[in-house]
LOFINU-102154 format. One record per residue: residue number from 1; residue in one letter; chain; y, x, z of N, C-alpha, C, O in turn. Coordinates in Angstrom, 1 decimal, always signed. Example, Ala and Ser with C-alpha at 12.3 -4.5 7.8 and 13.67 -1.06 7.14 Angstrom:
2
     n   res   chain      n_Y      n_X      n_Z     ca_Y     ca_X     ca_Z      c_Y      c_X      c_Z      o_Y      o_X      o_Z
     1     A       A     -5.7    +13.2     +7.8     -4.5    +12.3     +7.8     -3.3    +13.2     +7.8     -3.3    +14.2     +8.5
     2     S       A     -2.2    +12.8     +7.1     -1.1    +13.7     +7.1     +0.0    +12.9     +7.9     +1.1    +13.4     +8.0
END
This chain:
132
     n   res   chain      n_Y      n_X      n_Z     ca_Y     ca_X     ca_Z      c_Y      c_X      c_Z      o_Y      o_X      o_Z
     1     M       A    +12.6    -18.3     -7.7    +11.3    -18.3     -8.1    +10.5    -19.4     -7.3    +10.6    -19.4     -6.1
     2     S       A     +9.7    -20.1     -8.0     +9.0    -21.2     -7.3     +7.7    -20.7     -6.7     +7.3    -19.6     -7.0
     3     E       A     +7.2    -21.5     -5.8     +6.0    -21.1     -5.1     +4.8    -20.9     -6.1     +4.0    -20.0     -5.9
     4     Q       A     +4.8    -21.7     -7.1     +3.7    -21.7     -8.1     +3.8    -20.4     -8.9     +2.8    -19.7     -9.2
     5     E       A     +5.1    -20.0     -9.2     +5.3    -18.7    -10.0     +4.8    -17.5     -9.1     +4.2    -16.6     -9.6
     6     I       A     +5.2    -17.6     -7.8     +4.8    -16.5     -6.9     +3.3    -16.4     -6.8     +2.7    -15.3     -6.8
     7     R       A     +2.6    -17.5     -6.7     +1.2    -17.6     -6.6     +0.5    -17.0     -7.9     -0.4    -16.2     -7.8
     8     K       A     +1.1    -17.3     -9.1     +0.6    -16.8    -10.3     +0.7    -15.3    -10.4     -0.2    -14.6    -10.8
     9     M       A     +1.9    -14.8     -9.9     +2.1    -13.3     -9.8     +1.1    -12.7     -8.9     +0.5    -11.6     -9.2
    10     Y       A     +0.9    -13.3     -7.8     -0.1    -12.7     -6.8     -1.5    -12.7     -7.3     -2.2    -11.7     -7.2
    11     I       A     -1.9    -13.7     -8.0     -3.2    -13.7     -8.6     -3.4    -12.7     -9.7     -4.4    -12.0     -9.7
    12     A       A     -2.3    -12.5    -10.5     -2.4    -11.5    -11.6     -2.4    -10.1    -11.0     -3.2     -9.2    -11.4
    13     Q       A     -1.6     -9.9     -9.9     -1.6     -8.5     -9.3     -3.0     -8.3     -8.6     -3.5     -7.2     -8.6
    14     S       A     -3.6     -9.3     -8.0     -4.9     -9.2     -7.3     -5.9     -8.8     -8.3     -6.8     -8.0     -8.0
    15     K       A     -5.9     -9.4     -9.5     -6.8     -9.0    -10.6     -6.7     -7.5    -11.0     -7.7     -6.8    -11.2
    16     K       A     -5.5     -7.1    -11.1     -5.2     -5.7    -11.4     -5.8     -4.8    -10.3     -6.4     -3.8    -10.6
    17     F       A     -5.5     -5.2     -9.1     -5.9     -4.4     -7.9     -7.5     -4.3     -7.9     -8.0     -3.2     -7.7
    18     M       A     -8.1     -5.4     -8.1     -9.6     -5.4     -8.1    -10.2     -4.7     -9.2    -11.2     -4.1     -9.1
    19     A       A     -9.5     -4.6    -10.4    -10.0     -3.8    -11.5     -9.9     -2.3    -11.1    -10.8     -1.6    -11.4
    20     Q       A     -8.9     -1.9    -10.4     -8.8     -0.6     -9.9     -9.8     -0.3     -8.9    -10.4     +0.8     -8.9
    21     I       A    -10.1     -1.2     -8.0    -11.1     -1.0     -7.0    -12.5     -0.9     -7.7    -13.3     +0.0     -7.3
    22     E       A    -12.7     -1.6     -8.7    -14.0     -1.5     -9.5    -14.1     -0.2    -10.2    -15.2     +0.4    -10.3
    23     R       A    -13.0     +0.4    -10.7    -13.0     +1.7    -11.2    -13.4     +2.7    -10.2    -14.1     +3.7    -10.5
    24     E       A    -12.9     +2.5     -9.0    -13.3     +3.4     -7.9    -14.8     +3.3     -7.5    -15.4     +4.3     -7.2
    25     R       A    -15.2     +2.0     -7.6    -16.7     +1.8     -7.3    -17.5     +2.5     -8.4    -18.6     +3.1     -8.0
    26     A       A    -17.1     +2.4     -9.6    -17.9     +3.1    -10.7    -18.0     +4.6    -10.5    -19.0     +5.2    -10.8
    27     K       A    -16.9     +5.2     -9.9    -17.0     +6.6     -9.6    -18.0     +6.9     -8.5    -18.5     +8.0     -8.5
    28     S       A    -18.2     +6.0     -7.6    -19.1     +6.2     -6.5    -20.6     +6.0     -6.8    -21.4     +6.4     -6.0
    29     D       A    -20.9     +5.5     -8.0    -22.3     +5.2     -8.3    -23.0     +4.2     -7.4    -24.2     +4.2     -7.3
    30     M       A    -22.2     +3.4     -6.7    -22.8     +2.4     -5.8    -22.9     +1.1     -6.6    -22.1     +0.9     -7.5
    31     S       A    -23.9     +0.3     -6.2    -23.9     -1.1     -6.8    -22.8     -1.9     -6.2    -22.2     -1.5     -5.2
    32     L       A    -22.5     -3.0     -6.8    -21.5     -3.9     -6.3    -21.8     -4.3     -4.9    -20.9     -4.3     -4.0
    33     G       A    -23.0     -4.6     -4.6    -23.4     -5.0     -3.2    -23.3     -3.9     -2.2    -22.8     -4.0     -1.1
    34     E       A    -23.7     -2.7     -2.6    -23.6     -1.5     -1.7    -22.1     -1.2     -1.4    -21.7     -0.9     -0.3
    35     F       A    -21.3     -1.3     -2.5    -19.9     -1.0     -2.3    -19.2     -2.0     -1.4    -18.4     -1.6     -0.5
    36     A       A    -19.5     -3.3     -1.6    -19.0     -4.3     -0.7    -19.3     -4.1     +0.7    -18.5     -4.2     +1.6
    37     Q       A    -20.6     -3.7     +1.0    -21.0     -3.4     +2.4    -20.3     -2.2     +2.9    -19.9     -2.1     +4.1
    38     W       A    -20.2     -1.1     +2.1    -19.5     +0.1     +2.5    -18.1     -0.2     +2.9    -17.5     +0.3     +3.8
    39     L       A    -17.4     -1.1     +2.1    -16.0     -1.5     +2.4    -16.0     -2.4     +3.7    -14.9     -2.5     +4.3
    40     G       A    -17.1     -3.0     +4.0    -17.1     -3.9     +5.2    -16.9     -5.4     +4.9    -16.5     -6.1     +5.8
    41     F       A    -17.2     -5.8     +3.7    -17.0     -7.2     +3.3    -18.3     -7.8     +2.9    -19.2     -7.1     +2.4
    42     P       A    -18.5     -9.1     +3.1    -19.7     -9.8     +2.6    -19.8     -9.6     +1.1    -18.7     -9.6     +0.4
    43     V       A    -21.0     -9.4     +0.6    -21.1     -9.2     -0.9    -20.6    -10.4     -1.6    -19.9    -10.2     -2.7
    44     S       A    -20.8    -11.6     -1.1    -20.3    -12.8     -1.9    -18.8    -12.8     -1.9    -18.2    -13.2     -2.9
    45     T       A    -18.1    -12.4     -0.8    -16.7    -12.4     -0.8    -16.2    -11.4     -1.8    -15.3    -11.7     -2.6
    46     Y       A    -16.7    -10.2     -1.8    -16.3     -9.1     -2.7    -16.5     -9.5     -4.1    -15.7     -9.3     -5.0
    47     T       A    -17.7    -10.1     -4.4    -18.0    -10.6     -5.8    -17.0    -11.6     -6.2    -16.6    -11.5     -7.4
    48     N       A    -16.7    -12.5     -5.4    -15.6    -13.5     -5.8    -14.3    -12.9     -6.1    -13.6    -13.3     -7.0
    49     W       A    -13.9    -11.8     -5.4    -12.7    -11.1     -5.7    -12.8    -10.4     -7.0    -11.9    -10.5     -7.9
    50     V       A    -13.9     -9.8     -7.3    -14.1     -9.0     -8.5    -14.0     -9.9     -9.7    -13.4     -9.6    -10.7
    51     Y       A    -14.7    -11.1     -9.6    -14.7    -12.0    -10.8    -13.6    -13.0    -10.8    -13.5    -13.8    -11.7
    52     G       A    -12.7    -12.9     -9.9    -11.5    -13.7     -9.9    -11.6    -15.1     -9.4    -10.7    -15.9     -9.7
    53     Y       A    -12.7    -15.4     -8.7    -12.9    -16.7     -8.2    -12.0    -17.0     -7.0    -11.7    -18.1     -6.6
    54     S       A    -11.7    -15.9     -6.3    -10.7    -16.0     -5.2    -10.0    -14.6     -5.1    -10.3    -13.7     -5.8
    55     T       A     -8.9    -14.6     -4.3     -8.1    -13.3     -4.2     -8.2    -12.8     -2.8     -8.2    -13.5     -1.8
    56     P       A     -8.2    -11.5     -2.7     -8.2    -10.9     -1.3     -6.8    -11.1     -0.7     -5.8    -11.0     -1.3
    57     K       A     -6.8    -11.3     +0.6     -5.6    -11.4     +1.4     -5.1    -10.0     +1.7     -5.8     -9.0     +1.5
    58     I       A     -3.8     -9.9     +2.1     -3.2     -8.6     +2.3     -4.0     -7.8     +3.3     -4.1     -6.6     +3.0
    59     P       A     -4.5     -8.3     +4.4     -5.2     -7.4     +5.3     -6.5     -6.8     +4.6     -6.8     -5.7     +4.9
    60     A       A     -7.1     -7.6     +3.8     -8.3     -7.1     +3.1     -7.9     -6.0     +2.1     -8.6     -5.0     +1.9
    61     I       A     -6.8     -6.2     +1.4     -6.3     -5.2     +0.4     -6.0     -3.9     +1.2     -6.3     -2.8     +0.7
    62     T       A     -5.3     -4.0     +2.3     -4.9     -2.9     +3.1     -6.2     -2.1     +3.6     -6.3     -0.9     +3.5
    63     A       A     -7.2     -2.9     +4.0     -8.4     -2.3     +4.5     -9.2     -1.5     +3.4     -9.7     -0.5     +3.6
    64     M       A     -9.2     -2.1     +2.2     -9.8     -1.4     +1.1     -9.1     -0.1     +0.7     -9.7     +0.9     +0.5
    65     I       A     -7.8     -0.2     +0.7     -7.0     +1.0     +0.3     -7.2     +2.1     +1.4     -7.4     +3.3     +1.1
    66     E       A     -7.2     +1.7     +2.7     -7.5     +2.7     +3.7     -8.9     +3.3     +3.7     -9.1     +4.5     +3.9
    67     K       A     -9.9     +2.5     +3.4    -11.3     +2.9     +3.3    -11.5     +3.9     +2.1    -12.1     +4.9     +2.2
    68     I       A    -10.9     +3.5     +0.9    -11.1     +4.4     -0.3    -10.2     +5.6     -0.2    -10.5     +6.7     -0.7
    69     G       A     -9.0     +5.4     +0.4     -8.1     +6.6     +0.5     -7.2     +6.6     -0.8     -7.4     +5.8     -1.7
    70     G       A     -6.3     +7.6     -0.8     -5.5     +7.8     -2.0     -4.2     +7.0     -1.8     -3.9     +6.4     -0.8
    71     S       A     -3.5     +6.9     -2.9     -2.2     +6.3     -2.9     -2.2     +4.8     -3.0     -2.9     +4.3     -3.9
    72     A       A     -1.5     +4.1     -2.2     -1.5     +2.6     -2.3     -0.8     +2.3     -3.6     -1.1     +1.3     -4.2
    73     D       A     +0.2     +3.0     -4.0     +0.9     +2.8     -5.2     +0.0     +2.8     -6.4     +0.0     +1.9     -7.3
    74     R       A     -0.9     +3.8     -6.4     -1.8     +3.9     -7.5     -2.8     +2.8     -7.5     -3.1     +2.2     -8.5
    75     M       A     -3.3     +2.4     -6.3     -4.3     +1.4     -6.2     -3.7     +0.0     -6.6     -4.4     -0.9     -7.1
    76     L       A     -2.4     -0.1     -6.4     -1.8     -1.4     -6.7     -1.1     -1.4     -8.1     -0.5     -2.4     -8.5
    77     G       A     -1.3     -0.3     -8.8     -0.8     -0.2    -10.2     +0.7     +0.0    -10.3     +1.3     -0.4    -11.3
    78     I       A     +1.3     +0.6     -9.2     +2.8     +0.8     -9.3     +3.0     +2.2     -9.9     +2.5     +3.2     -9.4
    79     K       A     +3.8     +2.2    -10.9     +4.1     +3.5    -11.6     +5.0     +4.4    -10.7     +6.1     +3.9    -10.3
    80     A       A     +4.6     +5.6    -10.5     +5.3     +6.5     -9.7     +6.6     +7.0    -10.4     +7.5     +7.5     -9.7
    81     A       A     +6.6     +6.9    -11.7     +7.8     +7.5    -12.4     +9.0     +6.6    -12.3    +10.1     +7.0    -12.7
    82     K       A     +8.9     +5.4    -11.8    +10.0     +4.5    -11.7    +11.0     +5.1    -10.7    +10.7     +5.7     -9.7
    83     A       A    +12.3     +4.8    -11.0    +13.3     +5.1    -10.0    +13.5     +3.9     -9.1    +13.4     +2.8     -9.5
    84     F       A    +13.8     +4.2     -7.9    +14.1     +3.2     -6.9    +15.5     +3.2     -6.5    +16.2     +4.2     -6.5
    85     V       A    +16.0     +2.0     -6.1    +17.4     +1.9     -5.7    +17.4     +1.5     -4.2    +16.8     +0.4     -3.9
    86     F       A    +18.1     +2.2     -3.4    +18.1     +1.9     -2.0    +19.5     +1.4     -1.6    +20.3     +1.2     -2.5
    87     D       A    +19.7     +1.1     -0.4    +21.0     +0.5     +0.1    +22.2     +1.3     -0.4    +23.3     +0.7     -0.5
    88     T       A    +22.1     +2.6     -0.6    +23.2     +3.4     -1.0    +23.6     +3.1     -2.5    +24.7     +3.5     -2.9
    89     G       A    +22.7     +2.4     -3.2    +23.0     +2.1     -4.6    +22.7     +3.3     -5.5    +22.8     +3.1     -6.7
    90     K       A    +22.3     +4.4     -5.0    +21.9     +5.6     -5.8    +20.4     +5.5     -6.1    +19.6     +5.3     -5.3
    91     P       A    +20.1     +5.8     -7.4    +18.7     +5.9     -7.7    +18.0     +7.1     -7.1    +18.6     +8.1     -7.0
    92     K       A    +16.8     +6.8     -6.6    +16.1     +7.9     -5.9    +14.7     +8.1     -6.6    +14.2     +7.1     -7.1
    93     S       A    +14.3     +9.3     -6.6    +13.0     +9.6     -7.2    +11.9     +9.5     -6.1    +12.2     +9.4     -4.9
    94     C       A    +10.7     +9.5     -6.5     +9.5     +9.3     -5.6     +9.5    +10.4     -4.5     +9.1    +10.1     -3.4
    95     P       A     +9.8    +11.7     -4.8     +9.8    +12.7     -3.8    +10.7    +12.3     -2.6    +10.4    +12.5     -1.4
    96     D       A    +11.9    +11.6     -2.9    +12.7    +11.1     -1.9    +12.0    +10.0     -1.1    +12.2     +9.9     +0.1
    97     C       A    +11.3     +9.2     -1.8    +10.5     +8.1     -1.1     +9.5     +8.7     -0.1     +9.4     +8.3     +1.0
    98     A       A     +8.8     +9.7     -0.5     +7.8    +10.4     +0.3     +8.5    +11.0     +1.6     +8.0    +10.9     +2.7
    99     K       A     +9.7    +11.6     +1.3    +10.4    +12.2     +2.5    +10.8    +11.1     +3.4    +10.7    +11.3     +4.7
   100     K       A    +11.4    +10.0     +2.9    +11.8     +8.9     +3.8    +10.6     +8.3     +4.6    +10.7     +8.0     +5.7
   101     D       A     +9.4     +8.2     +3.9     +8.2     +7.7     +4.5     +7.8     +8.6     +5.7     +7.5     +8.1     +6.8
   102     T       A     +7.9     +9.9     +5.5     +7.6    +10.8     +6.6     +8.5    +10.7     +7.8     +8.1    +10.7     +8.9
   103     I       A     +9.8    +10.6     +7.4    +10.8    +10.5     +8.5    +10.6     +9.1     +9.2    +10.8     +9.1    +10.5
   104     I       A    +10.4     +8.1     +8.5    +10.2     +6.8     +9.1     +9.0     +6.8    +10.1     +9.0     +6.2    +11.2
   105     R       A     +7.9     +7.4     +9.6     +6.7     +7.5    +10.5     +7.1     +8.3    +11.8     +6.6     +7.9    +12.9
   106     E       A     +7.8     +9.4    +11.7     +8.2    +10.1    +12.9     +9.1     +9.3    +13.8     +9.0     +9.3    +15.0
   107     L       A    +10.0     +8.6    +13.2    +10.9     +7.7    +13.9    +10.1     +6.7    +14.7    +10.4     +6.4    +15.9
   108     M       A     +9.2     +6.1    +14.0     +8.3     +5.1    +14.7     +7.6     +5.7    +15.9     +7.5     +5.1    +17.0
   109     A       A     +7.0     +6.9    +15.7     +6.3     +7.5    +16.8     +7.2     +7.8    +18.0     +6.9     +7.6    +19.1
   110     L       A     +8.4     +8.3    +17.7     +9.4     +8.6    +18.7     +9.8     +7.3    +19.4    +10.0     +7.3    +20.7
   111     A       A    +10.1     +6.2    +18.7    +10.5     +5.0    +19.3     +9.5     +4.4    +20.2     +9.8     +3.8    +21.2
   112     I       A     +8.2     +4.6    +19.8     +7.1     +4.0    +20.6     +7.0     +4.8    +21.9     +6.7     +4.2    +23.0
   113     S       A     +7.3     +6.1    +21.9     +7.2     +6.9    +23.1     +8.2     +6.5    +24.2     +8.0     +6.7    +25.3
   114     R       A     +9.4     +6.0    +23.7    +10.4     +5.6    +24.6    +10.9     +6.7    +25.6    +11.3     +6.4    +26.7
   115     N       A    +10.9     +7.9    +25.1    +11.3     +9.0    +25.9    +12.8     +9.2    +25.7    +13.2     +9.5    +24.6
   116     P       A    +13.6     +9.1    +26.7    +15.0     +9.3    +26.6    +15.4    +10.6    +26.0    +16.5    +10.7    +25.3
   117     K       A    +14.6    +11.7    +26.2    +15.0    +13.0    +25.6    +14.9    +13.0    +24.1    +15.4    +13.9    +23.5
   118     E       A    +14.1    +12.0    +23.6    +13.9    +12.0    +22.1    +15.1    +11.2    +21.4    +15.1    +11.2    +20.2
   119     E       A    +16.0    +10.7    +22.1    +17.0     +9.8    +21.5    +17.8    +10.6    +20.5    +18.1    +10.1    +19.4
   120     R       A    +18.2    +11.9    +20.8    +19.0    +12.7    +19.9    +18.2    +12.9    +18.6    +18.7    +12.9    +17.5
   121     R       A    +16.9    +13.2    +18.7    +16.0    +13.5    +17.6    +16.0    +12.2    +16.7    +16.0    +12.3    +15.5
   122     I       A    +15.9    +11.1    +17.3    +15.8     +9.8    +16.6    +17.1     +9.6    +15.8    +17.0     +9.2    +14.6
   123     R       A    +18.3     +9.9    +16.4    +19.5     +9.8    +15.7    +19.6    +10.7    +14.5    +20.0    +10.4    +13.4
   124     E       A    +19.1    +12.0    +14.7    +19.1    +13.0    +13.6    +18.3    +12.5    +12.5    +18.7    +12.6    +11.3
   125     L       A    +17.1    +12.0    +12.8    +16.2    +11.6    +11.7    +16.7    +10.4    +11.0    +16.7    +10.3     +9.8
   126     A       A    +17.3     +9.5    +11.7    +17.9     +8.3    +11.1    +19.0     +8.7    +10.2    +19.2     +8.1     +9.1
   127     Q       A    +19.9     +9.6    +10.6    +20.9    +10.1     +9.7    +20.4    +10.8     +8.5    +21.0    +10.7     +7.4
   128     S       A    +19.3    +11.5     +8.6    +18.8    +12.2     +7.5    +18.2    +11.2     +6.4    +18.2    +11.5     +5.2
   129     V       A    +17.7    +10.1     +6.9    +17.2     +9.1     +5.9    +18.4     +8.6     +5.1    +18.3     +8.4     +3.8
   130     V       A    +19.5     +8.3     +5.7    +20.7     +7.8     +5.0    +21.2     +8.9     +4.0    +21.7     +8.6     +2.9
   131     G       A    +21.1    +10.2     +4.4    +21.6    +11.3     +3.5    +20.7    +11.7     +2.4    +21.1    +12.5     +1.6
   132     V       A    +19.4    +11.2     +2.3    +18.5    +11.6     +1.3    +19.0    +11.1     -0.1    +18.3    +11.4     -1.1
END
C-alpha cells in the first residue's frame, strides 16, 4: 500500500470519526465553539477538523475519546460484531478481546511495579492470554 493510499484512508477515517464526535456534540446541546473549548482545543482547530479542512492527529483523537468517554471502537466506527484473528489463528469474539485487554492492563501494572514477588502472577496472566 502506498503512502498516498494510506493518507487517503486516514482522511476518510478521520471524517467518520469527526462525524461521530459531532453526533456526541449534538447530544450535549453545546455549540461547536463551546464543545471545542470543553474538549480543550482551539475553536478554529476543531472547526477545521469538523469541516474536513484538516485532520486530527492521533493524540488529539485519543484526547477526545478520553474526554467524551465510551468505547474507542464505537467512536472510531469499528463494528464490535466482527471476529478477530490472533496469533493462535483461532477467531475470537469481542468478549475475548475485553478479557485480554483487562489481563494486559494488569500485566502492565505488575511489570511497572518491578516487584519480584509478582513474577509468578505475571507468568500466570501471560499464560491465560494465550489460552483465551
